[in-house]
C-alpha positions, 0 to 999 in steps of 0.5 A: 467417403472416396467421392466428395460429391456423394452427398449431392448424388445421394440427395438427387437419387433420393429425390428421384426415388421419392418423386417416381414413387409418388407418381406411381402411387398416384397413377395406381390409386387414381381418385382414391389417392387422398383417401389412402394418403397414409398408405401412400406415405408408408409406401413412399417412405419405404421405397425411398429409405431402401434406395438410400440405404442400398446406395449408401452400402455400395458407396466407395470409401477409403480405408484407413489401414 
């Protein structure tokens, strides 16, 4: 990796994605949040995984040519 602090940046972005996704799910589901917790976990995991993957794919790197 070209950026020494990439792991920390990725962790921060992942945490923000996780938190904002949980907040969104809580606001949308309201009182049914606990009853639909399995769907919340699936949606939140998907959003977080997609964000981490897309951030990792566009990360700068050093080629060894």
